[in-house]
GUFIVO-274008 format. One record per residue (C-alpha): chain; residue number from 0; residue in three letters; x, y, z. Coordinates in Angstrom, 3 decimals, m for minus. Layout:
BEGIN
('A'; NUM; 'ALA'; (X; Y; Z))
...
% end
This chain:
BEGIN
('A'; 0; 'ARG'; (m48.294; m24.875; 36.132))
('A'; 1; 'GLN'; (m46.367; m27.082; 33.761))
('A'; 2; 'GLY'; (m44.090; m26.054; 30.605))
('A'; 3; 'GLY'; (m43.794; m27.073; 27.368))
('A'; 4; 'ALA'; (m45.846; m27.845; 24.977))
('A'; 5; 'SER'; (m48.462; m30.207; 27.087))
('A'; 6; 'GLY'; (m48.356; m27.515; 29.493))
('A'; 7; 'ARG'; (m49.448; m24.850; 27.328))
('A'; 8; 'ALA'; (m52.150; m27.157; 26.007))
('A'; 9; 'PHE'; (m52.990; m27.547; 30.082))
('A'; 10; 'TYR'; (m53.415; m23.671; 30.259))
('A'; 11; 'ALA'; (m55.229; m23.058; 27.344))
('A'; 12; 'ARG'; (m57.995; m25.789; 28.211))
('A'; 13; 'CYS'; (m57.911; m24.035; 31.629))
('A'; 14; 'ARG'; (m58.480; m20.679; 30.082))
('A'; 15; 'LEU'; (m61.398; m21.849; 27.716))
('A'; 16; 'ARG'; (m62.935; m23.647; 30.864))
('A'; 17; 'ARG'; (m62.460; m20.513; 32.973))
('A'; 18; 'ARG'; (m64.249; m18.700; 29.899))
('A'; 19; 'ILE'; (m67.173; m20.424; 29.921))
('A'; 20; 'ILE'; (m67.797; m20.579; 33.794))
('A'; 21; 'THR'; (m66.849; m17.271; 34.494))
('A'; 22; 'GLN'; (m67.708; m14.799; 31.605))
('A'; 23; 'ILE'; (m71.030; m16.544; 30.482))
('A'; 24; 'ARG'; (m72.013; m15.100; 33.696))
('A'; 25; 'LEU'; (m74.962; m17.671; 34.065))
('A'; 26; 'HIS'; (m77.029; m18.597; 37.188))
('A'; 27; 'PHE'; (m76.009; m22.069; 38.183))
('A'; 28; 'ILE'; (m76.985; m24.695; 40.715))
('A'; 29; 'MET'; (m74.527; m26.976; 42.141))
('A'; 30; 'SER'; (m76.113; m30.010; 43.704))
('A'; 31; 'PHE'; (m74.211; m32.289; 46.395))
('A'; 32; 'THR'; (m76.751; m35.291; 46.256))
('A'; 33; 'ASN'; (m78.857; m36.963; 43.643))
('A'; 34; 'ASP'; (m81.335; m38.070; 46.219))
('A'; 35; 'MET'; (m83.833; m35.260; 46.103))
('A'; 36; 'THR'; (m87.460; m35.442; 45.978))
('A'; 37; 'SER'; (m89.940; m33.565; 43.383))
('A'; 38; 'PHE'; (m90.554; m29.911; 44.580))
('A'; 39; 'GLY'; (m93.654; m27.678; 44.453))
('A'; 40; 'GLU'; (m93.674; m23.923; 43.596))
('A'; 41; 'GLN'; (m94.934; m22.742; 46.718))
('A'; 42; 'HIS'; (m92.440; m20.409; 48.357))
('A'; 43; 'ASN'; (m91.980; m21.818; 51.864))
('A'; 44; 'ASN'; (m91.130; m25.211; 50.101))
('A'; 45; 'PHE'; (m87.798; m23.437; 48.360))
('A'; 46; 'MET'; (m86.503; m22.390; 52.613))
('A'; 47; 'ASP'; (m83.710; m24.705; 53.446))
('A'; 48; 'LYS'; (m83.746; m26.829; 50.018))
('A'; 49; 'VAL'; (m81.611; m23.795; 48.427))
('A'; 50; 'GLN'; (m78.649; m21.791; 49.542))
('A'; 51; 'ILE'; (m78.126; m18.552; 47.483))
('A'; 52; 'VAL'; (m74.660; m17.567; 47.106))
('A'; 53; 'ILE'; (m73.855; m13.911; 45.925))
('A'; 54; 'LEU'; (m70.284; m13.091; 43.712))
('A'; 55; 'ALA'; (m70.089; m9.789; 44.992))
('A'; 56; 'ALA'; (m66.005; m9.725; 45.276))
('A'; 57; 'GLY'; (m65.335; m7.563; 41.924))
('A'; 58; 'ALA'; (m64.285; m3.863; 41.990))
('A'; 59; 'GLY'; (m66.143; m2.518; 39.295))
('A'; 60; 'LYS'; (m63.043; m1.123; 37.405))
('A'; 61; 'ARG'; (m64.687; m1.290; 33.937))
('A'; 62; 'MET'; (m67.459; 0.490; 35.118))
('A'; 63; 'GLY'; (m65.506; 3.451; 35.833))
('A'; 64; 'ARG'; (m66.130; 3.718; 39.207))
('A'; 65; 'ASP'; (m62.910; 3.673; 41.415))
('A'; 66; 'ASP'; (m64.669; 4.884; 44.267))
('A'; 67; 'LEU'; (m67.166; 2.356; 45.076))
('A'; 68; 'PRO'; (m66.969; m1.729; 44.869))
('A'; 69; 'LYS'; (m68.700; m3.002; 41.507))
('A'; 70; 'VAL'; (m71.906; m4.286; 43.156))
('A'; 71; 'LEU'; (m72.615; m0.809; 44.976))
('A'; 72; 'ILE'; (m72.615; 1.079; 42.080))
('A'; 73; 'PRO'; (m76.219; 2.877; 41.790))
('A'; 74; 'PHE'; (m79.232; 1.203; 40.102))
('A'; 75; 'ARG'; (m82.586; 2.503; 40.258))
('A'; 76; 'GLY'; (m81.687; 4.283; 43.227))
('A'; 77; 'LYS'; (m80.347; 1.583; 45.023))
('A'; 78; 'PRO'; (m76.804; m0.727; 44.868))
('A'; 79; 'LEU'; (m76.819; m3.079; 42.099))
('A'; 80; 'VAL'; (m76.472; m5.965; 44.657))
('A'; 81; 'GLN'; (m79.406; m4.472; 46.460))
('A'; 82; 'ASN'; (m81.789; m4.948; 43.312))
('A'; 83; 'LEU'; (m80.928; m8.828; 43.639))
('A'; 84; 'LEU'; (m81.438; m9.118; 47.180))
('A'; 85; 'ASP'; (m85.002; m7.586; 46.957))
('A'; 86; 'GLU'; (m85.640; m10.167; 44.348))
('A'; 87; 'ILE'; (m84.101; m13.111; 46.712))
('A'; 88; 'LYS'; (m86.640; m11.855; 49.682))
('A'; 89; 'LYS'; (m89.681; m11.955; 47.494))
('A'; 90; 'SER'; (m88.600; m15.601; 45.748))
('A'; 91; 'GLY'; (m89.102; m16.977; 49.328))
('A'; 92; 'VAL'; (m86.309; m19.510; 48.175))
('A'; 93; 'CYS'; (m83.657; m18.507; 50.612))
('A'; 94; 'SER'; (m83.709; m16.477; 53.599))
('A'; 95; 'LYS'; (m79.968; m15.796; 54.682))
('A'; 96; 'PRO'; (m77.848; m15.657; 51.716))
('A'; 97; 'VAL'; (m74.025; m16.137; 51.509))
('A'; 98; 'ILE'; (m72.373; m12.938; 49.862))
('A'; 99; 'ILE'; (m68.778; m13.437; 49.084))
('A'; 100; 'VAL'; (m66.843; m10.136; 49.479))
('A'; 101; 'GLY'; (m63.476; m8.882; 48.668))
('A'; 102; 'GLN'; (m63.000; m5.402; 46.490))
('A'; 103; 'LYS'; (m63.531; m3.008; 49.750))
('A'; 104; 'ALA'; (m65.193; m5.691; 51.646))
('A'; 105; 'GLU'; (m66.045; m3.601; 54.576))
('A'; 106; 'MET'; (m67.980; m0.862; 52.536))
('A'; 107; 'VAL'; (m69.932; m3.938; 51.164))
('A'; 108; 'LYS'; (m71.009; m5.305; 54.707))
('A'; 109; 'GLU'; (m71.438; m1.800; 55.962))
('A'; 110; 'ALA'; (m74.068; m0.897; 53.479))
('A'; 111; 'LEU'; (m75.714; m4.142; 53.253))
('A'; 112; 'GLY'; (m75.772; m4.897; 56.997))
('A'; 113; 'SER'; (m75.633; m7.774; 59.058))
('A'; 114; 'LYS'; (m78.850; m9.910; 57.724))
('A'; 115; 'TYR'; (m76.431; m12.173; 55.851))
('A'; 116; 'THR'; (m73.449; m14.225; 55.916))
('A'; 117; 'TYR'; (m70.551; m12.963; 54.558))
('A'; 118; 'VAL'; (m67.311; m14.612; 53.360))
('A'; 119; 'PHE'; (m64.074; m13.212; 52.071))
('A'; 120; 'GLN'; (m62.308; m14.067; 48.640))
('A'; 121; 'VAL'; (m58.866; m12.583; 49.523))
('A'; 122; 'GLU'; (m57.965; m13.095; 45.637))
('A'; 123; 'GLN'; (m60.349; m12.672; 42.993))
('A'; 124; 'LEU'; (m59.286; m15.954; 41.219))
('A'; 125; 'GLY'; (m62.760; m16.407; 39.034))
('A'; 126; 'THR'; (m66.385; m17.727; 39.775))
('A'; 127; 'GLY'; (m65.044; m21.258; 40.362))
('A'; 128; 'HIS'; (m62.789; m20.056; 43.225))
('A'; 129; 'ALA'; (m65.245; m17.529; 45.113))
('A'; 130; 'VAL'; (m67.783; m20.500; 45.237))
('A'; 131; 'MET'; (m64.876; m22.917; 46.671))
('A'; 132; 'CYS'; (m64.420; m20.192; 49.251))
('A'; 133; 'THR'; (m67.383; m20.698; 51.015))
('A'; 134; 'GLN'; (m66.715; m24.299; 51.346))
('A'; 135; 'LYS'; (m66.092; m23.892; 55.310))
('A'; 136; 'VAL'; (m69.010; m21.834; 55.749))
('A'; 137; 'LEU'; (m71.392; m24.356; 54.234))
('A'; 138; 'GLU'; (m70.245; m27.984; 53.582))
('A'; 139; 'GLY'; (m72.302; m30.385; 54.972))
('A'; 140; 'LYS'; (m75.041; m28.025; 55.890))
('A'; 141; 'VAL'; (m76.970; m27.552; 52.327))
('A'; 142; 'GLU'; (m78.224; m29.770; 49.627))
('A'; 143; 'ASN'; (m77.860; m27.317; 46.887))
('A'; 144; 'ILE'; (m76.539; m24.188; 46.125))
('A'; 145; 'MET'; (m77.691; m21.312; 43.835))
('A'; 146; 'VAL'; (m74.674; m19.056; 42.535))
('A'; 147; 'LEU'; (m76.392; m15.961; 41.410))
('A'; 148; 'ASN'; (m73.641; m12.866; 40.265))
('A'; 149; 'GLY'; (m74.226; m9.444; 42.675))
('A'; 150; 'ASP'; (m74.007; m7.062; 39.191))
('A'; 151; 'HIS'; (m77.193; m8.796; 37.968))
('A'; 152; 'PRO'; (m79.908; m6.595; 38.950))
('A'; 153; 'LEU'; (m82.717; m7.617; 36.631))
('A'; 154; 'VAL'; (m83.002; m11.049; 38.226))
('A'; 155; 'THR'; (m86.070; m11.552; 39.323))
('A'; 156; 'ALA'; (m87.719; m13.581; 41.639))
('A'; 157; 'GLU'; (m90.002; m15.447; 39.030))
('A'; 158; 'MET'; (m86.652; m16.494; 37.630))
('A'; 159; 'ILE'; (m85.013; m17.819; 40.807))
('A'; 160; 'GLN'; (m88.313; m19.656; 41.872))
('A'; 161; 'LYS'; (m88.471; m21.165; 38.217))
('A'; 162; 'LEU'; (m84.190; m22.002; 38.237))
('A'; 163; 'ALA'; (m84.770; m23.919; 42.295))
('A'; 164; 'SER'; (m88.116; m25.740; 40.993))
('A'; 165; 'TYR'; (m86.706; m26.776; 37.838))
('A'; 166; 'HIS'; (m83.273; m28.255; 39.295))
('A'; 167; 'LEU'; (m84.704; m29.698; 42.344))
('A'; 168; 'SER'; (m87.803; m31.307; 40.433))
('A'; 169; 'GLN'; (m85.438; m32.754; 37.738))
('A'; 170; 'ASN'; (m83.203; m34.279; 40.120))
('A'; 171; 'LYS'; (m80.198; m32.394; 38.322))
('A'; 172; 'VAL'; (m76.811; m32.523; 39.228))
('A'; 173; 'ILE'; (m76.013; m28.683; 37.745))
('A'; 174; 'THR'; (m78.799; m26.322; 36.466))
('A'; 175; 'LEU'; (m77.836; m23.239; 33.797))
('A'; 176; 'GLY'; (m80.142; m20.674; 33.862))
('A'; 177; 'VAL'; (m79.385; m19.380; 30.081))
('A'; 178; 'VAL'; (m80.590; m16.004; 28.317))
('A'; 179; 'LYS'; (m81.281; m16.850; 24.383))
('A'; 180; 'ALA'; (m80.029; m13.930; 22.122))
('A'; 181; 'PRO'; (m82.594; m13.125; 19.219))
('A'; 182; 'ASP'; (m79.498; m11.724; 16.925))
('A'; 183; 'PHE'; (m76.285; m10.209; 17.685))
('A'; 184; 'LYS'; (m76.898; m7.055; 16.092))
('A'; 185; 'ASP'; (m76.813; m3.559; 17.515))
('A'; 186; 'TRP'; (m75.408; m3.467; 21.560))
('A'; 187; 'ARG'; (m76.199; m7.255; 21.489))
('A'; 188; 'LYS'; (m72.822; m7.617; 19.245))
('A'; 189; 'ASN'; (m71.136; m7.668; 22.410))
('A'; 190; 'PHE'; (m72.504; m10.836; 23.331))
('A'; 191; 'TYR'; (m71.032; m12.787; 20.164))
('A'; 192; 'ASP'; (m67.879; m14.061; 22.046))
('A'; 193; 'TYR'; (m69.087; m13.860; 25.330))
('A'; 194; 'GLY'; (m68.838; m17.464; 26.442))
('A'; 195; 'ARG'; (m71.763; m18.698; 24.131))
('A'; 196; 'ILE'; (m73.821; m21.526; 24.596))
('A'; 197; 'ILE'; (m74.546; m22.945; 21.394))
('A'; 198; 'ARG'; (m77.124; m26.051; 20.659))
('A'; 199; 'ASP'; (m78.640; m27.724; 17.856))
('A'; 200; 'SER'; (m81.400; m28.125; 16.519))
('A'; 201; 'ASP'; (m82.421; m31.130; 19.123))
('A'; 202; 'GLY'; (m81.364; m28.937; 21.967))
('A'; 203; 'LYS'; (m77.779; m30.808; 22.559))
('A'; 204; 'LEU'; (m75.204; m28.633; 23.518))
('A'; 205; 'VAL'; (m72.162; m28.182; 20.415))
('A'; 206; 'LEU'; (m68.704; m28.104; 21.885))
('A'; 207; 'ASN'; (m67.233; m25.151; 19.554))
('A'; 208; 'ASN'; (m63.507; m23.831; 20.325))
% end
């Protein structure tokens, strides 16, 4: 941590980067190699090419449930994260997701069982830090990591397949899956300042402070 004006500027940049990375809550893939061949859309072709990591360390206080970690809050008759896990299984992209746990970790592990690899995040320091916690488990073993949020129960198998297929076939280093909002009226007004990605008419990223 630096003091003075330069330190404050550095901190502001970090906050901006963290805002983009964490608040936008996108599903993204990080590739550790550019030496990838084009990929078909058959389910088996994804196996062992993409490792899915699920962020599931949050407490869920903003959802009004102190008794449960966020990913175990019920949705459509089952925990939030179980909806996502079911879609991952349908997608055929990854046979054994890595789940990052933190708040009430043992409760999450007990609810989901031993079919997954668990990584413990001691302190919840943001999305980037959570992914870093998997380094010892995944380094040198996988080419690509797809990071999904455990509290996103509406992500479908088709979304996961398309994201993986596009990333691998295009030899991308990082691929972001974004949602386009038609407007910011009514309930969507909350997303106006929610880590938006703004693009111009040519589809190029517009940097906006």
